[in-house]
C-alpha positions in Angstrom: -90.6 8.0 40.6 -91.7 5.4 43.1 -90.0 5.0 46.5 -88.7 1.5 45.6 -87.1 2.9 42.5 -85.5 5.7 44.4 -84.3 3.3 47.1 -82.8 1.0 44.5 -80.1 3.6 43.8 -78.8 3.1 47.3 -79.8 -0.5 48.0 -76.7 -2.2 46.6 -74.3 -0.1 48.5 -76.4 -0.3 51.6 -76.5 -4.1 51.3 -72.8 -4.3 50.7 -72.1 -2.4 53.9 -74.5 -4.6 56.0 -72.8 -7.7 54.7 -69.4 -6.3 55.5 -70.6 -5.5 59.1 -72.1 -9.0 59.4 -68.6 -10.6 59.2 -67.3 -8.4 62.1 -70.2 -9.4 64.3 -69.1 -13.1 64.2 -66.2 -12.3 66.6 -68.2 -12.7 69.9 -68.9 -16.4 69.0 -65.3 -17.1 69.9 -65.9 -15.9 73.4 -69.0 -18.0 73.6 -66.9 -21.1 72.8 -64.0 -20.0 75.1 -66.2 -19.5 78.1 -68.5 -22.4 77.2 -71.6 -20.3 77.2 -73.4 -22.6 74.8 -76.8 -21.1 75.4 -75.5 -17.9 73.8 -74.6 -19.5 70.4 -78.1 -19.1 68.9 -78.7 -15.6 70.2 -75.3 -14.4 68.9 -75.6 -16.1 65.5 -78.8 -14.3 64.8 -76.9 -11.0 64.4 -74.5 -11.9 61.5 -77.1 -14.1 59.9 -79.8 -11.4 59.9 -77.4 -8.7 58.8 -76.1 -10.8 55.9 -79.6 -11.9 54.8 -80.9 -8.3 54.9 -77.8 -7.1 53.1 -78.1 -9.8 50.4 -81.8 -8.8 49.9 -80.8 -5.2 49.3 -78.0 -6.2 47.0 -80.5 -8.2 44.9 -82.8 -5.3 44.4 -82.6 -4.4 40.7 -80.7 -1.1 40.3 -82.6 1.6 38.4 -81.3 4.2 36.1 -81.0 6.9 38.8 -77.5 7.8 39.8 -76.6 7.8 43.5 -76.7 11.2 45.0 -75.5 12.6 48.3 -79.0 12.2 49.7 -78.8 8.5 49.1 -75.5 8.2 51.0 -76.9 10.2 54.0 -80.1 8.1 54.0 -78.1 4.9 53.9 -75.9 5.8 56.8 -78.9 6.7 59.0 -80.6 3.5 57.9 -77.5 1.4 58.7 -77.5 2.5 62.3 -81.2 1.7 62.7 -80.8 -1.8 61.2 -77.7 -2.5 63.2 -79.2 -1.5 66.5 -82.5 -3.3 65.9 -80.7 -6.6 65.0 -78.0 -6.2 67.7 -80.7 -6.0 70.3 -81.8 -9.6 69.7 -79.0 -11.4 71.7 -80.0 -9.4 74.8 -83.6 -10.5 74.4 -82.9 -14.1 73.6 -79.9 -14.5 75.9 -81.0 -12.8 79.1 -84.7 -12.2 78.5 -84.3 -8.5 78.3 -87.4 -6.6 77.1 -86.8 -5.8 73.4 -87.2 -2.0 73.9 -84.5 -2.1 76.6 -82.3 -4.2 74.4 -82.8 -1.8 71.5 -81.8 1.0 73.8 -78.7 -1.0 74.8 -77.7 -1.7 71.2 -78.3 1.9 70.0 -76.2 3.1 73.0 -73.5 0.7 71.9 -73.4 1.5 68.2 -73.6 5.3 68.8 -70.8 5.1 71.4 -73.0 6.6 74.1 -72.5 4.2 76.9 -75.8 4.5 78.8 -77.2 1.2 79.8 -80.5 -0.5 80.7 -78.9 -3.5 82.4 -79.3 -3.2 86.2 -76.7 -5.9 87.1 -73.8 -6.4 84.7 -72.1 -8.9 87.0 -74.7 -11.5 86.1 -74.5 -10.9 82.3 -72.7 -13.7 80.3 -69.1 -12.9 79.1 -70.3 -13.1 75.5 -72.8 -10.3 75.9 -70.3 -8.1 77.8 -67.9 -8.4 74.9 -70.7 -7.8 72.4 -71.4 -4.5 74.1 -67.7 -3.5 73.9 -67.5 -4.7 70.3 -70.5 -2.6 69.3 -68.9 0.5 70.7 -65.5 -0.4 69.1 -67.1 -0.9 65.7 -69.4 2.1 66.1 -66.5 4.4 67.1 -64.9 4.3 63.6 -67.5 2.4 61.7 -69.6 5.4 60.8 -66.6 6.8 58.9 -65.0 3.7 57.5 -68.1 1.8 56.5 -69.5 4.9 54.7 -66.1 5.5 53.0 -66.3 2.0 51.6 -69.9 2.7 50.4 -69.1 6.0 48.9 -66.1 4.6 47.1 -68.5 2.5 45.1 -70.7 5.4 44.0 -70.3 8.5 41.9 -70.1 10.7 44.9 -67.2 12.8 46.0 -66.4 11.5 49.6 -65.2 14.9 50.7 -68.8 16.2 50.3 -69.9 13.7 52.8 -67.1 14.5 55.2 -68.0 18.1 55.2 -71.7 17.4 55.7 -71.1 15.0 58.6 -68.0 16.6 60.1 -66.6 13.4 61.5 -63.7 13.0 59.2 -61.2 15.0 57.2 -59.6 13.7 54.1 -55.9 13.3 54.5 -55.2 10.9 51.6 -56.6 11.3 48.0 -58.4 8.0 47.8 -61.5 7.4 50.0 -60.8 3.7 50.1 -57.2 4.2 51.1 -58.3 6.6 53.9 -60.7 4.0 55.3 -57.9 1.5 55.3 -55.4 3.9 57.0 -58.0 4.9 59.6 -58.6 1.2 60.5 -54.9 0.6 60.8 -54.5 3.5 63.2 -57.5 2.4 65.1 -56.3 -1.2 65.6 -52.8 -0.1 66.6 -54.2 2.4 69.1 -56.5 -0.3 70.6 -53.6 -2.8 71.0 -51.5 -0.1 72.6 -54.3 0.9 74.9 -54.8 -2.7 76.1 -51.1 -3.0 77.0 -51.1 0.4 78.6 -54.2 -0.3 80.8 -52.7 -3.7 81.9 -50.1 -1.8 83.8 -52.7 -1.0 86.4 -52.9 -4.7 87.4 -56.5 -5.4 86.4 -57.3 -8.7 84.6 -56.6 -9.0 80.9 -60.4 -9.5 80.2 -61.2 -6.2 81.9 -58.3 -4.4 80.2 -59.4 -5.6 76.7 -63.0 -4.4 77.2 -62.0 -1.1 78.8 -59.5 -0.4 76.1 -62.0 -1.0 73.3 -64.6 1.3 74.9 -62.1 3.9 75.9 -60.4 4.3 72.5 -63.9 4.4 70.9 -64.9 7.0 73.5 -67.9 4.8 74.3 -67.8 4.1 78.0 -69.4 0.6 78.6 -67.8 -1.3 81.4 -68.1 -5.0 82.5 -69.1 -4.3 86.1 -72.3 -2.8 87.5 -70.3 -0.3 89.6 -68.4 0.9 86.5 -64.8 2.0 87.0 -65.6 2.5 90.7 -65.6 -1.3 91.0 -61.8 -1.3 90.8 -61.2 1.7 93.2 -57.8 2.0 91.3 -56.5 5.6 90.9 -53.7 4.3 88.7 -56.2 2.7 86.3 -58.1 5.9 86.1 -55.0 7.9 85.3 -54.0 5.4 82.6 -57.4 5.5 81.0 -57.2 9.3 80.5 -54.6 9.3 77.7 -56.5 6.5 76.0 -59.7 8.6 76.0 -57.8 11.6 74.7 -56.2 9.4 72.0 -59.7 8.5 70.7 -60.9 12.2 70.7 -57.9 13.6 68.7 -58.1 13.8 64.9 -56.8 10.6 63.4 -55.0 12.6 60.7 -52.4 13.6 63.4 -51.4 10.0 63.8 -51.2 9.5 60.0 -49.0 12.5 59.4 -46.8 11.8 62.5 -46.1 8.2 61.2 -46.0 8.6 57.5 -44.9 12.2 57.0 -42.8 12.8 60.2 -44.0 16.4 59.9 -47.0 16.8 62.1 -47.6 17.1 65.8 -50.2 17.9 68.5 -48.9 21.5 68.9 -49.6 22.3 65.3 -53.2 21.1 65.4 -55.7 23.8 66.6 -58.3 21.2 67.6 -55.9 19.1 69.6 -54.5 22.1 71.5 -58.1 23.3 72.2 -58.9 19.8 73.5 -56.0 19.9 76.0 -56.9 23.5 77.0 -60.5 22.5 77.7 -59.4 19.5 79.8 -57.1 21.8 81.8 -59.9 24.4 82.2 -62.4 21.7 83.2 -60.0 20.2 85.7 -59.5 23.7 87.3 -63.2 24.5 87.5 -64.3 21.1 88.7 -61.5 20.9 91.3 -62.4 24.3 92.7 -66.1 23.4 92.9 -65.5 20.1 94.6 -63.3 21.7 97.2 -65.5 24.8 97.7 -69.1 23.5 97.2 -68.7 19.8 98.2 -66.1 20.2 100.8 -64.2 17.2 99.4 -60.7 16.3 100.4 -57.9 17.4 98.0 -56.9 13.9 96.9 -60.5 12.9 95.8 -61.1 16.3 94.3 -58.0 16.1 92.1 -58.8 12.4 91.2 -62.4 13.1 90.2 -61.8 16.5 88.6 -59.1 15.4 86.1 -60.9 12.2 85.2 -64.4 13.6 84.7 -63.1 16.7 82.8 -61.4 14.3 80.4 -64.4 12.0 80.2 -66.7 14.9 79.5 -64.8 16.7 76.7 -63.8 13.4 75.0 -67.4 12.3 75.1 -66.4 9.0 76.9 -69.1 7.8 79.2 -66.8 6.5 82.0 -67.4 8.1 85.4 -65.8 7.6 88.7 -68.5 9.5 90.6 -72.1 10.6 90.0 -72.5 14.3 88.9 -75.9 14.0 90.6 -74.2 14.6 94.0 -72.3 17.7 92.7 -73.3 21.3 93.0 -75.6 22.4 90.1 -73.0 24.8 88.8 -70.4 22.0 88.5 -72.9 19.7 86.8 -73.8 22.5 84.3 -70.2 23.1 83.5 -69.6 19.4 82.8 -72.7 19.5 80.6 -71.0 22.3 78.5 -67.9 20.2 78.1 -70.1 17.2 77.0 -71.9 19.4 74.5 -68.7 20.6 72.8 -67.2 17.1 72.6 -64.0 16.0 70.8 -62.4 16.6 67.5 -63.7 16.1 64.0 -62.1 13.0 62.4 -62.1 11.2 65.7 -64.4 8.7 67.5 -65.8 11.4 69.8 -69.3 12.9 69.9 -70.7 16.3 70.7 -70.9 19.3 68.3 -67.1 19.0 67.8 -64.3 21.3 68.6 -64.1 22.5 65.0 -67.7 23.8 65.2 -67.1 25.4 68.5 -64.0 27.2 67.1 -65.9 28.2 64.0 -68.8 29.6 66.0 -66.5 31.6 68.2 -64.5 33.0 65.3 -67.7 33.7 63.4 -69.2 35.7 66.3 -66.0 37.7 66.7 -65.9 38.3 62.9 -69.5 39.6 62.9 -68.9 41.9 65.8 -65.7 43.3 64.2 -67.6 44.0 61.0 -70.4 45.8 62.9 -67.8 48.4 64.1 -66.3 49.0 60.6 -67.5 50.7 57.4 -69.1 48.4 54.8 -66.2 49.2 52.5 -63.6 47.8 55.0 -62.7 44.2 54.4 -62.3 42.2 57.6 -60.4 39.0 56.7 -61.8 35.6 57.9 -59.2 32.9 58.4 -59.5 29.1 58.5 -56.2 27.8 59.5 -53.7 29.7 57.4 -56.1 30.5 54.6 -58.0 33.7 54.2 -61.4 33.0 52.7 -63.8 35.3 50.9 -66.7 37.0 52.7 -69.3 34.9 50.8 -67.5 31.6 51.7 -67.0 32.8 55.3 -70.7 33.6 55.7 -71.7 30.2 54.3 -69.4 28.2 56.5 -70.3 30.1 59.7 -74.0 29.8 58.8 -73.7 26.0 58.3 -71.9 25.5 61.5 -74.3 27.7 63.5 -77.3 25.8 61.9 -76.0 22.5 63.1 -75.3 23.9 66.6 -78.8 25.3 66.7 -80.3 22.0 65.6 -78.4 20.2 68.4 -79.8 22.7 70.9 -83.3 22.3 69.5 -83.1 18.5 69.7 -81.9 18.7 73.3 -84.6 21.3 74.2 -87.5 19.3 72.7 -86.3 16.0 74.0 -85.9 17.3 77.6 -89.4 18.8 77.6 -90.9 15.6 76.3 -89.0 13.4 78.7 -90.2 15.6 81.6 -93.8 15.1 80.4 -93.3 11.4 80.2 -91.6 11.3 83.6 -93.8 13.6 85.7 -92.4 12.1 89.0 -88.8 13.1 88.1 -87.6 15.0 91.2 -85.0 17.2 89.5 -85.3 18.7 86.0 -81.6 19.5 85.9 -80.9 15.7 86.0 -83.2 15.2 83.1 -81.6 17.9 81.1 -78.1 16.7 81.9 -78.8 13.1 80.8 -80.6 14.3 77.6 -77.5 16.4 76.7 -75.3 13.3 77.5 -77.4 11.1 75.2 -77.7 13.7 72.4 -73.9 14.3 72.4 -73.2 10.5 72.8 -71.3 11.0 76.0 -73.0 8.6 78.4 -72.1 10.2 81.8 -75.3 10.0 83.8 -76.8 11.4 87.0 -78.6 8.1 87.5 -81.8 9.4 85.9 -81.5 7.0 82.9 -82.4 3.5 84.0 -84.6 0.6 83.1 -87.3 2.3 85.3 -88.0 4.9 82.6 -91.3 4.8 80.8 -91.3 3.3 77.3 -91.8 6.7 75.6 -88.8 8.1 77.4 -86.7 5.2 76.3 -87.8 5.8 72.7 -86.9 9.4 73.0 -83.4 8.6 74.3 -82.9 6.1 71.5 -83.8 8.8 69.0 -81.5 11.3 70.7 -78.5 9.0 70.6 -79.2 8.2 66.9 -79.7 11.8 65.9 -76.6 12.9 67.9 -74.3 10.3 66.4 -75.3 11.1 62.9 -75.2 14.8 63.5 -78.8 15.4 62.6 -78.5 16.0 58.8 -78.6 12.3 57.7 -81.6 11.8 60.0 -83.4 14.7 58.4 -82.7 13.2 55.0 -83.9 9.8 56.2 -87.3 11.1 57.3 -87.6 13.2 54.2 -87.3 10.0 52.1 -89.8 8.2 54.4 -92.5 10.9 54.0 -91.7 12.5 50.6 -89.0 10.5 48.8 -85.7 11.9 47.6 -87.5 14.3 45.3 -89.5 15.8 48.1 -89.1 19.4 49.2 -89.2 20.8 52.7 -92.0 23.3 53.2 
């Protein structure tokens, strides 16, 4: 079977999703008109037009007899992010003469909710592009779940299979389409509430809107070159923390709290683990800042609580540079970034659910090693006790994904250090690679427009791979080199 015929099974759904996204990308034109930035009209119009034209082209591809499989869905999701980033880069190149590779980096950072930037001076960037950066993160925060749910609802696939493979969402209503709708309702309500909440700090409405959009999506883009440090507003920082946490908590909690009146944070293991890690991160970073950096108590508390929350929720906001911290503190923050937020949220990282599963799996294996083979050691997931075979399968799948994350980080860091031989501190390289791979965005300052082209490409791949949690990317390249019928050897 030819590649085109194999691709045709996914082409219609892929095209439909791209056309759906194209309508959402028209929104920045309103800011172009409001701020009278007429020279941005053509650059911004290219995005919805190109997305719609490409989507229409895919829809028009004759559909073969092959039924859509899970591999088609995973390929399509990976392809969607590549197409969206490639096209979303165009306004930066046409609007502010940004080199296309830098613009592609910026767009991929936006859609994957990473928050790293190639723009040296944001204060000179048009309002339209500033909002476009925020909108990419806002759409990307939930889009990977909701857009794919729409796509899967049109195929013969069981959406729950995709949720398990991607681990970004958990089904809480029977219908995939209904779940997508409910998630968007929750997302919009949380965003509006975040805008109102952040306005209490006294910053301008424009700034509050952009910060709220990138905070609830756990993205981290800001509208000023100095980031949140521009405002020097401790109240603002404290108000942003609950917004970041709201984006990193499973959305099913909000659904059950509103519709069922029977669910709360204390009953969700991931939510409680998130709060626990924030508290642990605060304590460790506070101690380190006081002991190693000799910082005063007020600044230590201020930086410790904010950076701990930004690290574990995978939000790229930062009020200080980890590059000036002691290596032990930076490493601990990197661990928080690696874990990330909850499944079924907008956060990145390996996810709290995998961290819990890995821990319980290790404990389970150790317990079994001290018992007779005839003794059954139960393995529990929530309140359910699952069989030995199922437990081994689930633990193995989770450990495999964690291993693949570590492998990607390890290889990427080594390659970047080869492409950046003048890098003064390897720990900064490793930290920023972890941040990119886990879609966090906190940076030591290593990532900048001064990177070599190959390093930028590697970071683009790291952000893409991390956001899609590796498996869809593997399927994508399998199709490119072998087709959907190819076997890994």
